[in-house]
Structures are given as structure tokens and as C-alpha cells.
C-alpha positions as CSV (number, residue, x, y, z in Angstrom):
1,M,0.0,0.0,0.0
2,K,2.8,2.4,0.9
3,G,4.5,1.6,-2.4
4,S,1.5,2.3,-4.4
5,R,0.7,5.6,-2.6
6,R,4.3,6.7,-3.2
7,D,4.1,5.8,-6.9
8,F,0.8,7.7,-7.2
9,L,2.2,10.9,-5.6
10,R,5.3,10.7,-7.9
11,M,3.1,10.4,-11.0
12,A,0.9,13.2,-9.8
13,G,4.0,15.5,-9.3
14,L,5.3,14.8,-12.8
15,S,1.9,15.5,-14.4
16,A,1.7,18.8,-12.6
17,F,5.2,19.9,-13.8
18,A,4.1,18.9,-17.4
19,L,1.0,21.1,-17.1
20,G,3.1,24.0,-15.7
21,A,5.6,23.7,-18.6
22,A,2.7,23.7,-21.1
23,S,1.2,26.8,-19.5
24,V,4.5,28.7,-19.7
25,A,5.0,27.8,-23.4
26,S,1.4,28.8,-24.2
27,A,2.0,32.2,-22.5
28,V,5.0,33.1,-24.8
29,G,3.2,31.9,-27.9
30,T,5.2,28.8,-28.6
31,P,4.1,25.0,-28.6
32,A,4.6,23.1,-25.3
33,A,6.8,20.7,-27.0
34,S,9.4,23.5,-27.6
35,A,9.9,23.6,-23.8
36,Q,11.7,20.2,-23.9
37,P,15.4,20.0,-24.8
38,A,15.9,18.8,-28.3
39,A,18.8,17.8,-30.6
40,T,20.4,20.5,-32.6
41,P,18.4,21.1,-35.7
42,E,19.7,20.1,-38.9
43,P,20.9,22.9,-41.2
44,G,18.0,24.1,-43.4
45,A,15.4,22.3,-41.2
46,A,11.8,23.7,-41.5
47,G,11.1,26.6,-39.3
48,N,14.8,27.7,-39.0
49,F,15.6,31.3,-40.2
50,M,18.0,29.6,-42.5
51,T,17.0,28.5,-46.0
52,N,20.1,26.5,-46.6
53,P,23.1,27.5,-44.5
54,S,25.6,25.1,-46.3
55,E,25.2,26.9,-49.6
56,P,27.3,28.4,-50.9
57,Q,30.1,26.5,-49.1
58,A,32.2,28.3,-46.5
59,K,34.2,27.3,-43.5
60,R,33.7,30.4,-41.6
61,W,31.6,33.3,-42.7
62,A,32.8,36.7,-41.4
63,M,32.3,40.3,-42.0
64,V,34.5,43.5,-42.1
65,I,33.0,46.9,-41.7
66,D,35.1,49.8,-43.0
67,T,34.0,52.6,-40.6
68,R,36.0,55.2,-42.6
69,K,33.3,54.9,-45.4
70,F,30.3,55.7,-43.3
71,T,30.4,59.5,-43.1
72,T,26.8,60.4,-43.0
73,P,23.6,59.3,-41.2
74,E,22.1,58.5,-44.6
75,Q,24.7,55.8,-45.3
76,I,24.0,54.1,-42.0
77,R,20.3,54.4,-42.5
78,R,20.5,52.8,-45.9
79,V,22.2,49.8,-44.4
80,T,19.8,49.4,-41.5
81,D,16.8,49.9,-43.7
82,A,17.8,47.2,-46.1
83,C,18.2,44.9,-43.2
84,R,14.8,45.8,-41.8
85,H,12.9,45.4,-45.1
86,A,14.6,42.1,-46.0
87,H,13.8,40.4,-42.8
88,N,10.5,42.0,-41.6
89,V,12.1,43.7,-38.6
90,P,9.3,45.6,-36.8
91,V,9.5,49.2,-35.9
92,I,7.8,49.5,-32.4
93,P,7.3,52.8,-30.9
94,G,8.8,53.4,-27.4
95,K,11.5,51.3,-25.7
96,Q,10.7,48.0,-27.1
97,E,13.0,48.2,-30.0
98,V,13.8,45.1,-32.1
99,K,17.4,45.4,-33.4
100,W,19.1,43.4,-36.1
101,I,21.6,46.0,-37.1
102,W,21.9,49.5,-35.5
103,A,24.4,52.2,-34.8
104,D,25.9,53.8,-31.6
105,S,28.8,55.9,-30.4
106,Y,32.4,54.7,-30.2
107,H,32.6,54.4,-26.5
108,H,29.4,52.2,-26.5
109,V,30.8,50.0,-29.3
110,F,34.4,49.6,-28.2
111,T,34.1,49.5,-24.5
112,D,37.5,47.9,-24.1
113,D,39.2,51.0,-25.6
114,T,40.1,53.4,-22.7
115,N,41.9,55.9,-24.7
116,A,40.6,59.3,-23.8
117,F,42.4,61.2,-26.7
118,L,40.6,60.0,-29.8
119,P,40.4,61.6,-33.2
120,E,37.2,63.7,-33.7
121,R,36.0,61.4,-36.3
122,L,35.8,58.5,-33.7
123,I,34.4,60.6,-30.9
124,N,31.5,62.0,-33.0
125,G,31.0,59.0,-35.3
126,Q,28.4,56.3,-35.3
127,F,29.4,52.7,-35.7
128,L,27.3,49.7,-36.8
129,L,26.4,46.9,-34.5
130,M,25.0,43.5,-35.1
131,C,25.2,39.8,-33.9
132,N,29.0,39.1,-34.0
133,H,28.5,35.4,-34.9
134,C,31.1,34.3,-32.4
135,T,33.3,31.3,-32.7
136,N,32.6,30.7,-29.0
137,P,29.0,32.0,-28.6
138,P,27.9,32.3,-25.0
139,C,24.3,32.6,-26.2
140,V,24.4,29.0,-27.5
141,R,25.7,27.6,-24.2
142,V,22.9,29.1,-22.1
143,C,19.9,28.3,-24.5
144,P,18.0,25.4,-22.7
145,T,16.1,24.2,-25.8
146,Q,18.9,24.6,-28.5
147,A,16.7,27.3,-30.2
148,T,20.0,29.0,-30.7
149,F,22.9,26.9,-32.2
150,K,26.0,27.2,-34.2
151,A,26.1,26.0,-37.9
152,E,29.2,24.4,-39.3
153,N,30.0,27.6,-41.4
154,G,30.2,29.8,-38.3
155,M,26.8,31.3,-38.3
156,V,24.9,31.5,-35.0
157,V,21.5,30.4,-35.9
158,M,18.0,30.9,-34.3
159,D,15.0,28.6,-34.7
160,P,12.0,30.7,-33.4
161,H,9.9,27.6,-33.0
162,R,12.2,26.2,-30.4
163,C,12.4,29.5,-28.5
164,I,10.4,29.5,-25.2
165,G,11.1,33.1,-24.5
166,C,13.3,32.5,-21.4
167,R,15.7,35.2,-22.6
168,F,18.8,33.5,-21.2
169,C,20.5,34.1,-24.6
170,M,19.9,37.9,-24.2
171,A,21.5,37.7,-20.7
172,G,24.4,35.6,-22.1
173,C,25.2,37.8,-25.1
174,P,27.8,40.4,-24.1
175,Y,27.1,42.5,-27.2
176,G,23.3,43.3,-26.7
177,A,22.6,41.8,-30.1
178,R,19.3,40.2,-29.3
179,S,15.7,41.5,-29.0
180,F,12.6,40.1,-27.4
181,N,9.2,40.4,-29.0
182,F,7.0,41.6,-26.2
183,R,4.4,42.3,-28.7
184,D,3.3,40.7,-31.9
185,P,5.9,42.0,-34.4
186,Q,3.5,41.5,-37.4
187,D,1.6,44.5,-36.4
188,Y,4.5,46.8,-36.7
189,V,5.8,45.7,-40.2
190,E,4.7,48.2,-42.9
191,Q,5.6,46.3,-46.0
192,V,6.0,42.5,-45.4
193,N,8.6,40.6,-47.3
194,P,6.7,37.4,-48.3
195,D,9.9,35.6,-48.8
196,Y,11.0,35.9,-45.2
197,P,9.3,34.2,-42.3
198,M,7.6,36.4,-39.7
199,R,8.3,35.8,-36.1
200,M,5.8,35.8,-33.1
201,R,5.3,37.3,-29.8
202,G,7.3,35.8,-27.0
203,V,10.4,34.9,-29.0
204,V,13.9,36.4,-29.4
205,E,15.4,37.4,-32.8
206,K,18.7,38.8,-34.2
207,C,20.9,39.2,-37.2
208,T,21.3,36.0,-39.2
209,F,24.1,36.9,-41.8
210,C,21.3,36.5,-44.4
211,P,21.8,32.7,-45.3
212,E,18.7,32.7,-47.4
213,R,20.4,35.3,-49.6
214,L,23.7,33.5,-49.6
215,A,21.8,30.4,-50.9
216,A,20.5,32.4,-53.8
217,G,24.0,33.6,-54.7
218,K,23.5,37.1,-53.2
219,L,25.3,39.1,-50.4
220,P,23.8,39.9,-47.0
221,A,21.3,42.7,-47.4
222,C,23.3,45.1,-45.3
223,V,26.5,44.3,-47.4
224,E,24.7,44.9,-50.6
225,A,23.4,48.3,-49.5
226,S,26.6,49.5,-48.2
227,D,28.3,50.4,-51.4
228,G,31.4,48.6,-50.6
229,A,31.7,49.8,-46.9
230,M,30.9,46.2,-45.7
231,I,32.8,43.1,-46.9
232,F,31.6,39.5,-46.5
233,G,33.4,36.3,-47.1
234,D,35.0,33.1,-45.8
235,L,37.5,33.9,-43.0
236,N,39.2,30.5,-43.7
237,D,39.8,31.2,-47.4
238,P,43.1,33.1,-47.8
239,H,41.8,34.5,-51.1
240,S,38.5,35.7,-49.9
241,P,37.6,39.4,-49.8
242,V,37.4,39.3,-46.0
243,R,41.0,38.0,-45.6
244,K,42.2,40.5,-48.2
245,A,40.7,43.3,-46.2
246,L,42.2,42.1,-43.0
247,A,45.6,41.8,-44.5
248,E,45.6,45.3,-46.0
249,N,44.1,47.2,-42.9
250,F,44.3,47.5,-39.2
251,T,41.1,46.0,-37.6
252,V,39.5,45.7,-34.2
253,R,36.8,43.5,-32.8
254,R,34.3,44.3,-29.9
255,K,35.3,43.1,-26.5
256,P,38.1,40.7,-27.6
257,S,39.1,40.1,-24.0
258,L,36.0,37.9,-23.5
259,G,37.4,35.1,-25.7
260,T,34.1,34.8,-27.8
261,E,36.1,35.4,-31.1
262,P,33.6,37.7,-32.8
263,G,33.2,37.2,-36.6
264,V,32.7,40.9,-37.2
265,Y,35.8,43.0,-37.7
266,Y,36.0,46.9,-38.0
267,I,38.5,48.8,-39.9
268,I,39.2,51.9,-37.9
């Protein structure tokens, strides 16, 4: 009798836990099944932001931003608008900003640089920020459902259908590159791009390096709109445009002391 009673209480406790997990998942707008840890999705799996991340082939996708070529707010706005239109990034009034690529001041971007005597161009300039697609991404380590994972080509990928809205990845990212949808983003997209999937309330999103465009033989939307100020290519290919830019220019990365090995470089 004691054994049967103990088994009954154990099963009741497990049932209550399952119901609780389902309620949390429902509250953030994702299926209850997403609350369970799952295997890393295959590249190009249905529901991922990635159309086919293995095409074209690359060992390690990376980007170089030539800050010297961004001299006006219009140049920066052209790049950010291109990203927003390509990926249905909502423009939400108030403080609930959803950011894929944005701009900020030098001291907010390069916090490791303590030099107080900088050229005026740097002091007054604006610098683009985005997901750094790190070699050692802390966001991947803290995600409980593997909604964030790293592809073989170096991209840090998000599957919104696995996201349960815990925002651990936002806390783990040292670059502030992730945004949470407190509202339904579809209500704040003026012109929807039908070729790119919409997200939902209760999930996190970020820059993807445009794998859907790479698969179609195009450059990322921001690179295409930058008029040569942003360079994209395979970091492991010594003949790639990225490696050529790095060999010919002095570059820096954001917060290198953290050991995340960002995939975005800046020509200063």
C-alpha cells in the first residue's frame, strides 16, 4: 500500500510539472513541445531562419566593416533599412526596439578601448552593431532548448519555433545583439517581405548573416546596400575578400578580451 501511494504521488507530481511547462510555453506563444530540450536542428530544417546555410560553401563566414566609409547618417540608415525590409524587422514605438543592425557611439561599441584622446572622427562618429556570430558564442551555451545553435559555417542560428522566451540568450550575449518580442511584431511591419518568415510574440530574434540570400547567390542585405563599406566572405579562405581586407588594414573587434572570437571586424 505504501509503495502504491508513493508511486501515485510521484506520477501526480510529474503530471503537474508537465502542465506547468505547457502553460509557460502557451504564454509566450510557442508550442509546449518546445519547452523540452531537443537535438540540434539540421541545417536548413523547416522553421529555421536559415533557408540552406550550407550553400554556398564556407568554412567560416565573417564580415569586415570599414568605418571610414560611413561618413553620413544617410549611409548608415540605408544599411539598417535594407536589413529591416529584407527580414520584416518591426519598428515598435517606445522602448521595445527590435534590433538586427543598428548604430551607436564609439565608446558604447568599443568598450575595451580606454583611450581618452581619440580623433574627432571617432568621438563624434556612429558605428554599426549586429550579432557577431562568435566562434565561442555564450548565447548557445545558455539556451535550454537549443533554439540558438552554431552552424558548421560559423553562423549563430536561431529557430524561433524552439524558442520558449526565457531570454537566457539575451543575458548571455555580451554585445546586446538580441531583442525580445514583447508584442506581436507583425503589427509593426509596414511592408511585409513574403519571402522571409515572420516571427511571433514571445520569441527572441537577431541578425542572421542572411543565409537565405547566400543560398541564392546574393550578399547579405546590409553588405549589398553598403556600397562597398561592408565586406563579407570566408574567413578561412586566404583568397576571400574578407581575408584581403584584414591583410591590408588594421582592424579591431568588440570586447576581444571575453574570448568569444567575434566574426565581425572593424577597420578603424
